C-alpha positions in Angstrom: -29.9 37.2 18.9 -27.2 35.4 20.7 -27.9 31.8 21.5 -27.9 30.8 25.2 -24.9 28.9 26.4 -27.2 26.1 27.6 -30.5 25.0 26.1 -30.9 21.5 27.7 -33.2 19.3 25.6 -32.0 15.8 26.4 -30.9 14.5 29.8 -29.1 11.1 30.2 -29.3 10.0 33.9 -28.3 7.1 36.0 -31.1 5.3 37.8 -30.2 6.6 41.3 -30.1 10.3 40.3 -33.7 11.0 41.4 -32.9 9.6 44.9 -30.8 12.8 45.6 -32.2 16.2 46.3 -29.7 17.8 43.9 -30.8 15.5 41.2 -34.4 16.4 41.7 -33.5 20.1 41.7 -31.7 19.9 38.4 -34.4 17.8 36.7 -37.0 20.3 37.9 -35.0 23.1 36.1 -35.5 21.3 32.7 -39.0 19.8 32.9 -39.4 19.7 29.1 -36.1 17.9 28.4 -36.3 14.3 27.1 -34.9 11.8 29.7 -33.0 8.6 29.0 -31.9 6.2 31.7 -28.4 4.9 31.3 -26.4 2.3 33.3 -23.2 4.5 33.4 -22.5 8.2 32.8 -19.1 7.1 31.4 -20.5 4.8 28.7 -23.6 6.0 26.9 -24.3 4.1 23.7 -24.9 6.4 20.8 -23.2 9.4 22.5 -19.7 8.5 23.6 -17.4 7.1 20.9 -19.8 7.9 18.1 -17.6 9.4 15.3 -20.7 10.6 13.5 -21.5 13.1 16.2 -18.4 15.2 15.8 -20.2 17.5 13.4 -22.7 18.3 16.2 -19.9 19.0 18.7 -21.3 22.4 19.8 -24.9 21.5 19.5 -24.5 18.6 21.9 -22.7 20.7 24.4 -25.6 23.2 24.4 -28.5 20.7 24.4 -27.3 17.6 26.3 -26.8 17.0 30.0 -25.6 13.9 31.7 -26.5 13.3 35.4 -24.6 10.7 37.5 -23.7 9.6 41.0 -20.0 9.8 41.7 -18.8 6.5 43.2 -15.2 7.3 44.2 -13.6 10.3 46.0 -9.9 9.7 45.7 -7.6 12.8 45.8 -4.3 13.2 43.9 -1.3 15.2 45.0 -0.4 17.9 42.5 2.0 20.6 43.6 1.4 23.0 40.7 -2.1 24.6 40.5 -2.9 23.1 43.8 -1.6 20.8 46.6 -4.4 18.4 45.9 -6.7 17.6 42.9 -10.2 17.1 44.4 -12.8 14.7 43.0 -14.9 17.0 40.8 -18.6 17.3 40.9 -18.7 17.6 37.1 -16.9 16.3 34.0 -17.0 17.9 30.6 -18.1 21.4 29.7 -20.5 23.5 27.7 -17.6 25.5 26.4 -15.7 24.3 23.4 -12.1 25.2 23.8 -10.2 23.5 21.0 -7.3 22.4 23.1 -9.3 20.9 26.0 -7.9 17.5 27.1 -11.1 16.1 28.6 -12.6 15.0 25.3 -9.6 12.8 24.7 -11.2 10.2 27.0 -14.8 10.7 25.9 -14.5 10.5 22.2 -16.7 12.5 19.9 -19.2 14.1 22.3 -18.3 15.9 25.5 -21.4 17.5 27.2 -21.4 18.3 30.9 -21.8 15.4 33.3 -22.9 16.6 36.7 -22.8 14.5 39.8 -25.7 14.9 42.2 -24.3 13.4 45.4 -22.7 16.6 46.6 -23.1 15.6 50.2 -20.8 12.6 49.7 -18.1 14.9 48.2 -18.4 17.4 51.0 -17.9 14.7 53.6 -14.9 13.2 51.8 -13.2 16.6 51.3 -13.8 17.6 54.9 -12.3 14.3 56.2 -9.3 14.8 54.0 -8.6 18.3 55.2 -9.1 17.3 58.9 -6.5 14.5 58.5 -4.0 16.9 56.9 -4.0 19.4 59.8 -2.3 22.7 59.5 0.1 23.5 56.6 3.4 23.9 58.3 5.7 24.6 55.3 4.9 27.2 52.7 5.2 26.3 49.0 4.5 28.0 45.7 0.9 26.9 45.8 0.1 28.8 48.9 2.2 29.9 52.0 -0.5 29.1 54.6 -3.3 26.9 53.4 -3.8 23.5 51.6 -5.2 24.3 48.2 -7.7 21.9 46.5 -8.3 22.2 42.8 -12.1 21.5 42.6 -12.5 22.0 38.8 -9.9 19.9 37.0 -12.3 18.4 34.4 -14.9 21.2 34.0 -15.5 24.9 34.2 -17.2 25.6 37.5 -18.5 29.0 36.4 -20.5 27.2 33.8 -21.4 24.3 36.2 -23.0 27.0 38.5 -25.6 27.7 35.8 -27.0 24.2 36.4 -27.0 23.7 40.2 -25.8 24.8 43.6 -22.9 22.4 43.5 -20.3 25.1 43.2 -21.9 27.3 45.9 -21.8 24.2 48.2 -18.0 23.9 47.5 -17.4 27.6 48.2 -19.3 27.3 51.5 -17.4 24.1 52.5 -14.0 25.7 52.1 -15.1 28.9 53.9 -15.6 26.6 56.9 -12.3 24.7 56.7 -9.6 26.5 58.7 -6.6 24.9 56.9 -7.8 24.8 53.3 -9.0 26.8 50.3 -10.5 25.9 47.0 -9.2 26.8 43.5 -10.5 26.5 40.0 -9.6 28.0 36.5 -12.4 29.5 34.4 -12.9 31.0 31.0 -16.5 32.1 31.7 -17.7 35.1 33.7 -20.6 34.1 35.9 -21.5 37.1 38.1 -23.8 35.1 40.2 -20.6 33.8 41.9 -20.1 37.3 43.3 -22.8 36.6 45.9 -21.2 33.4 47.2 -19.2 35.2 50.0 -16.0 33.1 49.8 -14.2 35.2 52.4 -10.8 34.7 50.8 -11.1 30.9 50.8 -11.6 30.3 47.1 -9.1 31.2 44.4 -10.4 31.8 40.9 -7.8 31.6 38.1 -9.1 33.6 35.1 -7.6 32.0 32.0 -6.3 34.6 29.5 -4.8 34.6 26.0 -4.5 37.2 23.2 -7.9 38.2 21.9 -7.1 37.1 18.3 -6.1 33.7 19.5 -9.1 33.3 21.8 -11.5 34.1 18.9 -10.3 30.9 17.2 -9.5 28.6 20.2 -11.8 29.6 23.1 -15.1 28.8 21.4 -18.2 29.7 23.4 -16.3 31.3 26.3 -16.5 34.8 27.7 -14.6 37.4 25.7 -11.1 38.2 27.0 -12.1 41.8 27.7 -14.9 40.6 29.9 -12.7 38.2 31.8 -10.1 41.0 32.5 -12.9 43.4 33.5 -14.2 40.8 36.1 -10.9 40.6 38.0 -11.4 43.6 40.2 -15.1 42.7 41.0 -14.2 39.2 42.1 -11.4 40.4 44.3 -13.7 42.9 45.9 -16.3 40.1 46.4 -13.8 38.2 48.5 -12.1 35.8 46.0 -8.4 35.5 45.6 -7.9 36.0 41.9 -4.9 34.7 40.0 -4.2 34.7 36.2 -3.9 31.5 34.3 -2.0 31.8 31.0 -3.0 28.5 29.7 -2.3 27.3 27.1 0.3 29.6 25.8 0.3 29.0 22.1 3.3 29.8 19.9 2.7 31.3 16.4 4.2 34.0 14.3 3.8 37.3 16.2 2.9 35.6 19.5 5.2 37.8 21.7 3.7 41.0 20.4 0.2 39.8 21.0 0.9 38.6 24.6 2.6 42.0 25.3 -0.5 43.8 24.3 -2.6 41.4 26.5 -0.4 42.0 29.5 -0.6 45.8 29.1 -4.4 45.6 28.9 -4.4 43.6 32.2 -2.0 46.1 33.8 -4.1 49.1 32.9 -7.3 47.4 34.2 -6.3 46.3 37.7 -7.2 47.9 40.9 -4.6 48.3 43.7 -6.4 45.7 45.7 -6.2 43.2 42.8 -2.5 44.0 42.2 -1.6 43.3 45.8 -2.7 39.7 45.6 -1.9 38.9 42.0 0.0 35.8 40.9 0.0 33.7 37.7 0.6 30.2 36.4 2.0 29.7 32.9 1.4 26.5 30.9 2.5 26.1 27.4 0.3 24.1 25.0 0.1 20.3 25.2 -1.8 18.7 22.3 -2.8 15.2 21.4 -3.1 13.3 18.1 -6.6 11.9 18.9 -7.9 15.4 19.8 -6.3 16.6 16.6 -8.5 14.2 14.6 -11.6 15.2 16.6 -11.0 18.9 15.9 -10.5 18.3 12.2 -14.1 17.1 12.2 -15.7 20.2 13.7 -13.1 23.1 13.8 -10.1 22.5 11.5 -9.1 26.2 11.6 -8.0 25.7 15.2 -5.6 23.0 14.2 -3.5 25.5 12.1 -2.5 27.0 15.5 -2.5 23.9 17.7 -0.9 21.4 15.3 2.5 22.8 14.3 4.9 19.8 13.8 7.8 22.0 12.9 7.9 23.1 16.6 6.5 20.0 18.4 7.6 16.6 19.5 5.8 13.6 21.0 6.2 13.0 24.7 4.6 10.6 27.2 2.7 12.3 30.0 3.1 11.5 33.7 -0.2 9.6 33.4 1.0 7.4 30.5 -0.6 9.2 27.5 1.2 10.1 24.3 0.9 13.8 23.9 2.4 16.4 21.5 4.4 19.3 23.1 6.8 22.0 22.0 10.3 20.6 21.5 12.4 20.7 24.6 15.0 23.4 23.8 12.6 25.4 21.8 10.0 25.4 24.6 12.6 26.3 27.2 13.5 29.5 25.3 9.8 30.3 24.8 9.1 29.9 28.6 12.0 32.2 29.4 10.7 34.8 26.9 7.2 34.7 28.3 8.3 35.1 31.9 10.6 38.0 30.8 7.6 39.7 29.2 5.5 39.2 32.3 8.1 40.6 34.6 8.5 43.7 32.3 4.9 44.4 31.7 3.3 43.3 34.9 6.0 43.2 37.5 3.7 42.9 40.5 2.4 39.6 39.2 4.3 36.7 40.9 4.8 33.6 38.7 3.9 30.6 40.8 5.1 28.2 38.1 5.8 28.1 34.4 6.4 25.2 32.1 
């Protein structure tokens, strides 16, 4: 029998969580879970930074939940996936994708942290959109509306298993005349089909070759299931784009991605084709994450850690990351976009790097 994605047995919570209706609702869902009060969701002694927990990486994701109260609601300009990165209502994930950047900051355990003060987030995002006014110049993000990425540090399809935070975000953007929400996902949660987004939420289904996903996309929905969901989500009122992220280079990668693109092409409805676009993001890795992965999933590192093709590069946020070498990567990006244009010509590439 397949284990459930979530089996919450221990909840760490900040003292004010129970003052909020959403906090009370989540706690009521898991009445048998052990509870531990903590001063901060960011620094939990014995959980964060505990190297001994790396062997329990997946178990912690399944059984541990952190509840907190978000204190700041700053937004960042983006220009790639979205115009703005919104302050998320969660951080961390129950999925275990071996390349995920979020664990780099948390150390050796990365369960979901959910924020319960959803009303504060709604007010902040509504005020921001009202101050922006209409979008007067089209860009690659969207020609008409300001786009807010509402799931930078979590997978909202999974977050929706815990609370109505995601539904509340979809409802918010449905009411904003100048804005839409966006998030990438690797999990098919069909409960979202009932949220009635009315075209104001963009879901980016992340895809990679099936053989690659079996190693790297741990605990996610199978690639076949993600592809099969595209038409249904379009019919339910979502804008659905494709997120080829990360694109990983290995011997035979172009043949595998060609097969993937053909499977997508053969599965799409006319309605889905008419609105299709994609973003393409090649792998960025990190030495600290490499060390974490060696403790729980070393097989993944044979694909992610390939020094013969990679170089160190400082990110725009100051971190030291590992990326494919400049000239090598440029040729690979060109090769991928050529494949996409040949196999799925109706799919517009919003950006590729």
